[in-house]
N, C-alpha and C positions, 0 to 999 in steps of 0.2 A: 148478535143477530138472533139467536134462538130465543133469547129473553123477549125481544120485541115481537116475534111471531107468536110466542106463547101468550103474551099479553093481549095481542090482537085476537087470537083464537078464543081467549077467555071473554073478551069484550063482545065477540060475535056470538058466543054461546056454542061454538063448534064442538062436536063430540069426537068420537073415535075416527071415523072415516071422513075425510074432507074432500071437497071437490077440487078441481085443478086450481081455480082462482077464487078466493073469498073477497068480499068487499065489506068494509066497516065504514060507517059514516058517523062522525062526531060533530055535534053542534056545540061550539064553544062561545060562551058569553064573556067577551073580553072587555075590560074597563081600561080605557086609554087615559093616561095621565100626561100632562097636567090638566087637561080639559074635563076630565071625569066623564067622558062620553062612553056609552056602552054600545058595542057592536056585536052582533051575532055572526060568527064566522063558521062556515060549513067546511069540514075537512073530510074528503073521501080518500080512503087508503085501500089500495088493492094489493093483495099478498097471496102467496101460495105457501106450501109447507116449508119452503127453504128461505124465502126472502120477501121483502116488500118490493112490489113491482111498480106501482104508480102512487102518486100523491097529487091531489088537487085541492085547492083552497078557493072557496066560493065559485066553484065551477071552472077555475082556471088551472090547467095542469102546470105544476112547477117544473122548471127546467132541469134542476138537479136537487138532490137531497143527500144528506149523510145520516148515519144511524150510530148512536152510542147507547148500548144496552137497550132501554125501552124508549129512548128519546129520538124523535125525528127532527132534524135541523135542516132548515131550508130558508129561502128568501123569496119575496115576491114584492115587486114595486118598491124597492129600497127598504122593505120591512124584513128584518131578520127574525125568523120565527122558530120557536122550539115547542114541540108538542110531546108531552110525556104520556105515552099510551097506558102506562101502569097506573099512574095517579090521576090520569085524565085531566091534565092541566095545560093551559096555553100561556106562553110567555113570548113577548116580542118587543122589538126595539126599532124605532125609526132613526137609526144612526145618531142616537143621543138626543134627538129633539123631542121625542115622546116615547113612552113605553106602555106596555099593556100586560095585564095578568088576568087570568080567568079560569073558570071550571068548564069542563066539557062533559057532555052526556052523549051516550050512544043512542042513535035514532034507529 
């Protein structure tokens, strides 16, 4: 968990003293296969010094999420999503029917 908060703080450019809740927005350009269509996905992550508080994708708050080191794992509309905050990458899967990979940039 500390690795994720540290990666988010680095992405946000936060210094020594932090406010109660920080917000990071990532814009991820994901390429969906097999159609090769490109979608821009907006991920908002709210966190404090101890943990990630909120995650929303394209303005829709996710119901639940799990964290493994620097990776946020969640699902939205049958799409299983993994966002690596350290490498700033997006990976997702539509239950084996399609998948996506892409890079993210902090906005």
